[in-house]
TORSEKE-271653 format. One record per residue (C-alpha): residue in three letters; x, y, z; residue number from 1. Coordinates in steps of 0.1 Angstrom, whole numbers. Example, Ala and Ser with C-alpha at 12.3 -4.5 7.8 and 13.67 -1.06 7.14 Angstrom:
BEGIN
   zapa       x       y       z   semar
    ALA     123     -45      78       1
    SER     137     -11      71       2
This chain:
BEGIN
   zapa       x       y       z   semar
    MET    1867    1106    2051       1
    SER    1833    1116    2033       2
    LEU    1801    1108    2054       3
    ARG    1778    1085    2038       4
    ARG    1746    1099    2026       5
    PRO    1713    1085    2041       6
    SER    1696    1058    2024       7
    VAL    1662    1062    2005       8
    ARG    1648    1039    2032       9
    ALA    1660    1066    2060      10
    LYS    1645    1093    2038      11
    VAL    1611    1078    2034      12
    VAL    1609    1067    2071      13
    THR    1624    1102    2084      14
    VAL    1597    1120    2061      15
    VAL    1569    1099    2075      16
    VAL    1576    1102    2109      17
    ALA    1584    1141    2106      18
    VAL    1551    1147    2087      19
    THR    1533    1127    2111      20
    ALA    1550    1143    2142      21
    ILE    1541    1177    2128      22
    GLY    1504    1168    2123      23
    LEU    1503    1155    2157      24
    LEU    1519    1183    2172      25
    GLY    1494    1207    2154      26
    ALA    1465    1188    2163      27
    GLY    1477    1188    2201      28
    LEU    1483    1226    2201      29
    LEU    1450    1234    2184      30
    THR    1430    1213    2206      31
    HIS    1449    1228    2237      32
    ALA    1443    1263    2228      33
    ILE    1404    1255    2220      34
    GLN    1401    1236    2254      35
    SER    1419    1266    2270      36
    GLN    1399    1292    2255      37
    GLN    1367    1273    2263      38
    ILE    1378    1271    2302      39
    MET    1384    1309    2300      40
    ASP    1350    1313    2284      41
    ASP    1333    1293    2312      42
    ILE    1352    1311    2339      43
    SER    1341    1346    2322      44
    GLU    1305    1332    2322      45
    ASP    1305    1324    2357      46
    PHE    1319    1359    2366      47
    ASP    1291    1372    2346      48
    GLN    1267    1352    2364      49
    GLU    1276    1361    2398      50
    ILE    1277    1397    2391      51
    GLY    1243    1394    2378      52
    GLU    1231    1378    2407      53
    LEU    1249    1404    2432      54
    GLN    1232    1433    2410      55
    ARG    1200    1419    2412      56
    LEU    1200    1413    2449      57
    ALA    1211    1449    2453      58
    ALA    1182    1461    2433      59
    ASP    1154    1437    2445      60
    GLY    1167    1421    2472      61
    VAL    1159    1426    2509      62
    ASP    1177    1421    2541      63
    PRO    1165    1382    2554      64
    GLU    1171    1394    2591      65
    THR    1149    1426    2590      66
    GLY    1128    1421    2559      67
    GLU    1137    1455    2544      68
    ASP    1163    1469    2522      69
    PHE    1197    1465    2528      70
    HIS    1211    1496    2550      71
    GLY    1246    1489    2543      72
    ALA    1271    1477    2518      73
    GLY    1286    1451    2543      74
    ARG    1254    1435    2548      75
    LEU    1249    1432    2513      76
    MET    1278    1415    2504      77
    SER    1276    1392    2535      78
    VAL    1243    1380    2522      79
    ALA    1255    1376    2487      80
    MET    1288    1355    2497      81
    GLU    1264    1332    2522      82
    ARG    1240    1327    2493      83
    ASN    1269    1320    2467      84
    VAL    1287    1285    2471      85
    PRO    1321    1287    2453      86
    GLY    1329    1265    2425      87
    THR    1360    1246    2421      88
    ASN    1390    1270    2421      89
    GLU    1368    1298    2428      90
    MET    1369    1327    2458      91
    PHE    1350    1352    2469      92
    VAL    1362    1383    2489      93
    SER    1345    1412    2503      94
    TYR    1360    1448    2515      95
    LEU    1344    1477    2531      96
    ASP    1360    1511    2529      97
    GLY    1392    1493    2521      98
    ALA    1394    1467    2548      99
    HIS    1390    1434    2542     100
    GLN    1358    1417    2554     101
    GLN    1350    1382    2546     102
    SER    1361    1356    2526     103
    ASN    1349    1322    2512     104
    PRO    1366    1300    2513     105
    PRO    1388    1316    2539     106
    ALA    1419    1294    2531     107
    ALA    1419    1294    2496     108
    SER    1411    1331    2494     109
    ARG    1440    1340    2514     110
    VAL    1461    1347    2481     111
    VAL    1436    1373    2469     112
    VAL    1436    1390    2503     113
    GLU    1471    1389    2505     114
    SER    1478    1404    2468     115
    GLU    1486    1441    2467     116
    LEU    1475    1445    2434     117
    VAL    1439    1436    2446     118
    GLN    1442    1460    2476     119
    ASP    1454    1485    2454     120
    VAL    1421    1483    2432     121
    VAL    1400    1482    2460     122
    ASP    1416    1513    2474     123
    GLY    1410    1531    2443     124
    LEU    1372    1527    2445     125
    THR    1350    1557    2455     126
    PRO    1314    1560    2463     127
    ARG    1306    1566    2425     128
    SER    1325    1540    2411     129
    SER    1304    1518    2391     130
    THR    1326    1499    2368     131
    THR    1343    1465    2373     132
    VAL    1380    1459    2370     133
    GLN    1395    1427    2359     134
    ARG    1428    1417    2362     135
    GLU    1457    1385    2366     136
    ILE    1479    1383    2393     137
    GLU    1505    1356    2400     138
    THR    1503    1341    2434     139
    GLU    1520    1310    2452     140
    ILE    1493    1287    2436     141
    GLY    1499    1302    2400     142
    ARG    1480    1326    2381     143
    VAL    1448    1343    2395     144
    TRP    1419    1358    2377     145
    PHE    1400    1386    2397     146
    VAL    1372    1404    2390     147
    VAL    1365    1436    2414     148
    VAL    1328    1449    2415     149
    PRO    1322    1482    2435     150
    VAL    1291    1478    2459     151
    THR    1271    1509    2468     152
    VAL    1238    1516    2490     153
    PRO    1221    1547    2484     154
    ASP    1223    1575    2510     155
    ARG    1255    1558    2523     156
    GLN    1291    1569    2518     157
    GLU    1305    1537    2524     158
    VAL    1323    1520    2494     159
    GLY    1321    1480    2494     160
    ALA    1344    1461    2470     161
    TYR    1330    1424    2462     162
    VAL    1359    1404    2445     163
    MET    1354    1373    2427     164
    ALA    1385    1352    2418     165
    SER    1393    1321    2398     166
    ALA    1427    1301    2400     167
    LEU    1433    1300    2363     168
    ASP    1466    1276    2367     169
    GLN    1446    1252    2385     170
    SER    1416    1253    2362     171
    LEU    1440    1246    2334     172
    GLU    1456    1220    2352     173
    ALA    1435    1189    2339     174
    GLU    1439    1200    2304     175
    THR    1476    1202    2309     176
    ALA    1477    1169    2325     177
    VAL    1455    1157    2293     178
    MET    1481    1172    2268     179
    ARG    1509    1156    2288     180
    THR    1493    1122    2284     181
    TYR    1488    1132    2248     182
    ALA    1524    1138    2241     183
    ILE    1535    1107    2259     184
    VAL    1511    1088    2236     185
    CYS    1522    1107    2205     186
    SER    1558    1101    2213     187
    VAL    1552    1062    2215     188
    ALA    1531    1061    2185     189
    LEU    1557    1081    2165     190
    VAL    1583    1053    2176     191
    LEU    1561    1025    2169     192
    LEU    1553    1040    2133     193
    GLY    1590    1046    2126     194
    LEU    1595    1010    2134     195
    PHE    1566    1000    2112     196
    ALA    1576    1024    2085     197
    TRP    1611    1011    2086     198
    LEU    1597     975    2078     199
    VAL    1574     983    2053     200
    VAL    1598    1007    2035     201
    SER    1623     980    2036     202
    ARG    1602     953    2021     203
    LEU    1590     978    1993     204
    LEU    1623     988    1985     205
    ARG    1636     952    1983     206
    PRO    1632     949    1944     207
    LEU    1654     983    1943     208
    ARG    1682     966    1963     209
    GLN    1677     937    1940     210
    LEU    1680     960    1909     211
    SER    1710     976    1922     212
    ALA    1728     944    1930     213
    THR    1722     928    1896     214
    ALA    1731     959    1877     215
    THR    1764     960    1897     216
    ARG    1769     923    1887     217
    VAL    1761     929    1851     218
    THR    1793     931    1828     219
    GLU    1797     935    1791     220
    THR    1807     896    1792     221
    ASP    1779     886    1817     222
    LEU    1744     897    1808     223
    SER    1727     865    1822     224
    GLN    1719     883    1857     225
    ARG    1683     890    1863     226
    VAL    1660     906    1888     227
    PRO    1636     883    1906     228
    VAL    1602     897    1901     229
    ALA    1579     887    1931     230
    THR    1554     914    1928     231
    ASP    1530     928    1904     232
    ASP    1532     965    1917     233
    ASP    1550     994    1902     234
    LEU    1584     982    1917     235
    GLY    1574     948    1900     236
    GLU    1570     966    1866     237
    LEU    1604     984    1872     238
    ALA    1619     950    1879     239
    GLY    1601     935    1847     240
    ALA    1613     962    1827     241
    PHE    1651     960    1838     242
    ASN    1648     925    1827     243
    THR    1636     932    1794     244
    MET    1660     960    1789     245
    LEU    1688     933    1798     246
    ASP    1673     909    1772     247
    ARG    1673     936    1746     248
    LEU    1708     945    1755     249
    SER    1722     908    1756     250
    THR    1705     904    1722     251
    ALA    1720     936    1708     252
    ILE    1754     927    1721     253
    GLU    1754     889    1711     254
    THR    1740     905    1677     255
    GLN    1768     929    1677     256
    ARG    1795     903    1684     257
    GLN    1783     881    1660     258
    PHE    1782     907    1634     259
    LEU    1818     918    1640     260
    ASP    1829     883    1638     261
    ASP    1812     879    1607     262
    ALA    1822     909    1590     263
    GLY    1859     903    1603     264
    HIS    1859     870    1588     265
    GLU    1842     884    1556     266
    LEU    1866     911    1549     267
    ARG    1897     892    1561     268
    THR    1894     870    1528     269
    PRO    1898     900    1503     270
    LEU    1927     917    1523     271
    THR    1941     880    1524     272
    VAL    1937     881    1486     273
    LEU    1952     916    1483     274
    ARG    1984     909    1507     275
    GLY    1990     875    1488     276
    HIS    1990     892    1452     277
    LEU    2012     921    1465     278
    GLU    2037     899    1479     279
    VAL    2042     877    1447     280
    LEU    2041     909    1424     281
    ASP    2070     912    1402     282
    PRO    2072     949    1398     283
    ASP    2093     944    1366     284
    ASP    2069     924    1347     285
    PRO    2043     948    1330     286
    ALA    2018     920    1324     287
    ASP    2019     907    1359     288
    VAL    2016     945    1372     289
    ARG    1985     948    1352     290
    GLU    1969     916    1360     291
    THR    1975     923    1397     292
    ARG    1961     956    1393     293
    ASP    1928     945    1377     294
    LEU    1924     915    1407     295
    LEU    1931     941    1433     296
    LEU    1906     968    1420     297
    ASP    1881     941    1418     298
    GLU    1885     932    1455     299
    THR    1884     965    1465     300
    SER    1854     971    1448     301
    ARG    1839     939    1465     302
    MET    1852     951    1499     303
    GLY    1838     988    1491     304
    GLN    1803     971    1484     305
    ILE    1805     951    1517     306
    VAL    1811     979    1538     307
    GLU    1783    1000    1521     308
    GLU    1762     973    1529     309
    LEU    1773     969    1565     310
    VAL    1768    1007    1570     311
    LEU    1731    1003    1557     312
    LEU    1728     976    1580     313
    ALA    1738     996    1610     314
    LYS    1714    1023    1600     315
    ALA    1687     997    1602     316
    GLU    1691    1001    1640     317
    ARG    1682    1037    1635     318
    SER    1647    1053    1644     319
    ASP    1647    1073    1612     320
    PHE    1659    1044    1590     321
    VAL    1628    1045    1575     322
    ALA    1608    1077    1566     323
    PRO    1571    1068    1560     324
    ALA    1552    1089    1533     325
    PRO    1523    1087    1511     326
    VAL    1528    1061    1483     327
    ASP    1509    1050    1453     328
    LEU    1514    1014    1451     329
    GLY    1503    1008    1417     330
    ARG    1524    1036    1403     331
    PHE    1556    1023    1426     332
    THR    1552     986    1412     333
    ASP    1552    1001    1377     334
    ASP    1582    1022    1384     335
    VAL    1600     994    1403     336
    HIS    1593     972    1375     337
    ASP    1608     992    1350     338
    LYS    1640     999    1369     339
    ALA    1643     958    1376     340
    ARG    1642     952    1341     341
    ALA    1675     965    1333     342
    LEU    1692     943    1359     343
    GLY    1691     913    1331     344
    ASP    1674     898    1302     345
    ARG    1648     878    1318     346
    ARG    1607     876    1312     347
    TRP    1597     906    1334     348
    VAL    1560     904    1343     349
    VAL    1539     923    1367     350
    ASP    1518     898    1387     351
    ALA    1495     921    1404     352
    ARG    1493     958    1413     353
    ALA    1473     974    1442     354
    ASP    1458    1007    1433     355
    VAL    1458    1021    1466     356
    GLU    1479    1048    1485     357
    VAL    1494    1037    1519     358
    SER    1522    1051    1543     359
    ALA    1557    1036    1533     360
    ASP    1593    1048    1524     361
    ALA    1594    1043    1488     362
    HIS    1634    1048    1486     363
    ARG    1638    1017    1510     364
    LEU    1611     997    1494     365
    THR    1629    1003    1462     366
    GLN    1660     991    1476     367
    ALA    1644     959    1488     368
    VAL    1630     950    1453     369
    LEU    1658     957    1435     370
    GLN    1679     935    1459     371
    LEU    1654     905    1454     372
    ALA    1653     912    1418     373
    ASP    1692     912    1413     374
    ASN    1691     878    1434     375
    ALA    1663     864    1408     376
    VAL    1685     875    1380     377
    LYS    1717     859    1396     378
    PHE    1698     824    1400     379
    THR    1678     822    1368     380
    GLY    1685     821    1330     381
    ALA    1674     843    1299     382
    ASP    1644     822    1295     383
    ASP    1631     823    1332     384
    GLU    1605     845    1343     385
    VAL    1607     872    1371     386
    GLY    1575     886    1385     387
    ILE    1566     915    1409     388
    GLY    1533     924    1426     389
    THR    1517     942    1450     390
    GLN    1486     939    1469     391
    VAL    1465     948    1499     392
    LEU    1446     920    1519     393
    ASP    1425     915    1550     394
    GLY    1443     898    1579     395
    ALA    1438     886    1613     396
    ALA    1455     912    1626     397
    GLY    1439     938    1600     398
    ARG    1449     949    1566     399
    VAL    1484     943    1554     400
    VAL    1506     952    1523     401
    ARG    1521     920    1504     402
    LEU    1549     929    1480     403
    TRP    1568     902    1465     404
    VAL    1596     892    1438     405
    ARG    1591     857    1424     406
    ASP    1612     835    1398     407
    THR    1614     803    1384     408
    GLY    1646     796    1393     409
    PRO    1659     767    1414     410
    GLY    1641     778    1446     411
    VAL    1651     777    1483     412
    PRO    1652     743    1503     413
    PRO    1628     746    1532     414
    GLU    1654     739    1557     415
    GLU    1673     772    1545     416
    ALA    1643     794    1544     417
    ASP    1652     813    1576     418
    ARG    1689     809    1577     419
    ILE    1695     828    1545     420
    PHE    1678     861    1560     421
    ASP    1708     861    1583     422
    ARG    1742     883    1578     423
    PHE    1766     866    1556     424
    ALA    1747     837    1553     425
    ARG    1741     821    1517     426
    GLY    1722     791    1507     427
    SER    1734     761    1493     428
    ALA    1722     769    1459     429
    ALA    1745     799    1457     430
    GLY    1775     778    1442     431
    GLY    1799     804    1425     432
    VAL    1773     829    1423     433
    PRO    1790     863    1436     434
    GLY    1777     881    1469     435
    SER    1784     891    1505     436
    GLY    1754     873    1520     437
    LEU    1741     906    1533     438
    GLY    1716     913    1506     439
    LEU    1686     894    1520     440
    ALA    1697     909    1556     441
    ILE    1690     943    1545     442
    VAL    1659     934    1529     443
    ARG    1646     919    1562     444
    ALA    1660     951    1580     445
    ILE    1638     971    1557     446
    ALA    1606     951    1562     447
    GLN    1609     951    1599     448
    GLY    1616     989    1596     449
    HIS    1582     991    1582     450
    GLY    1566     970    1611     451
    GLY    1565     938    1591     452
    ASP    1586     910    1580     453
    VAL    1599     891    1548     454
    VAL    1596     854    1539     455
    VAL    1605     832    1512     456
    GLU    1582     804    1496     457
    ARG    1580     784    1465     458
    SER    1561     801    1437     459
    ASP    1528     794    1426     460
    PRO    1531     761    1405     461
    SER    1508     777    1377     462
    THR    1533     803    1369     463
    SER    1566     779    1374     464
    SER    1576     757    1346     465
    GLY    1589     732    1375     466
    ARG    1621     721    1358     467
    HIS    1640     746    1381     468
    GLY    1627     731    1415     469
    GLY    1597     753    1419     470
    GLY    1612     785    1418     471
    ALA    1612     809    1448     472
    ARG    1588     839    1460     473
    PHE    1602     867    1484     474
    VAL    1571     882    1501     475
    MET    1572     914    1523     476
    THR    1544     922    1544     477
    TRP    1536     950    1569     478
    PRO    1506     965    1582     479
    VAL    1486     990    1561     480
    ALA    1482    1015    1593     481
    GLY    1520    1014    1604     482
    PRO    1544    1030    1601     483
    GLY    1521    1053    1584     484
    GLN    1482    1064    1589     485
    GLY    1467    1039    1565     486
    GLU    1455    1039    1528     487
    ARG    1431    1054    1505     488
    PRO    1423    1051    1468     489
    ALA    1451    1059    1443     490
    ALA    1448    1086    1419     491
    ARG    1458    1065    1389     492
    GLY    1467    1030    1382     493
    ALA    1478    1007    1350     494
    THR    1468     972    1341     495
    GLU    1488     943    1345     496
    GLU    1493     941    1306     497
    GLU    1501     979    1301     498
    ALA    1528     974    1331     499
    ALA    1544     940    1314     500
């Protein structure tokens, strides 16, 4: 049985509490160290002050009973102890020739008097000793820090020892109590912080849980699920981006499904024709074999064209479908006009030519123009006119390129203006005109690959005979600045009359 991995919420709360605990612990330890050191410094300063007063008394003071200099170390230490009032946790003890003489306060100083270490230090003093000795001892009241000051009087061989002591643990007890209170407060604060962080993180991660639940419910057949967007923060943007992704995915799958249905329907017809003729073929009749062979070759050729166009439309979904490069629109117009003239015996003209250089995919644009020109040939007669033109105009969204192919044929009914660009869609005027219904879809894919689109409109009445329903003009437009970098004057150009 595998253990469940901790959730993101648990990880975040754990990290927040852990980091806060480390910060509080570090702050507490640092404060405790600083305060403890301050207490030790205060004790050391008190010792230094007491030693200084004792030294001044020995050097300049007089015995208050006789009014003369001190004649003994014992009397000097007795006067010094009478004048010094012990502070909190302070103790004063005097020794003369190694024997305990006096204590202040008597009860508290007992731990010093009974200390063997203090007695050893006192016993080690001589009349020539002048160096103070500092030590720390363990007693029943905790650690005690003491200082032994040698006391001597000129012309006297007696050895005095003035001991100043301070109970360290008792001095630090207040600081220790503060730290205990600090630890309790921090513990409570960490618990409250953990609960608050759990609630806040739960609220913040709610969109992620909704995202996970929605992603679990999404299937190939059900892409209608969406994540509710209740905030405008980063998680709200993530939920919105996820919904947008589902929208694109739903559109792509629906388009793919429709595409497969249409492709299957379109390819099923020639396959049915092939199978039907093969089933009734009389292999012993040479004439029937030849007729069937010609018919099958024609159907396989049509199937091959459909497959090629389907492959081209599939490539249109790739990012490298259009490869922009500098294109001289004037030269391009002339070249594509020359190529289109081979499609049929029509009155081919160049309506306009833009003598600028723009960034575009000349190969894909040639495919689109020739496809439109081929459609124009299919729907017009020998005395009809087919025009090709390019220009660059200033639009509301910036400069745009316009490339069009027009004819004087029957035109496209307004209600079919959008539908004819769908895959396998054919206009009502197609009649018996051969075609797969993919050509205009390819043209739209090329236009959209350039960042633009293609529309169909009636030809300008001034260039149409009017007897064919106004004709049709297919116009591709895309921004000059995309997908390339812009435009610049072309190196050469030909007049409309020369191109025609």
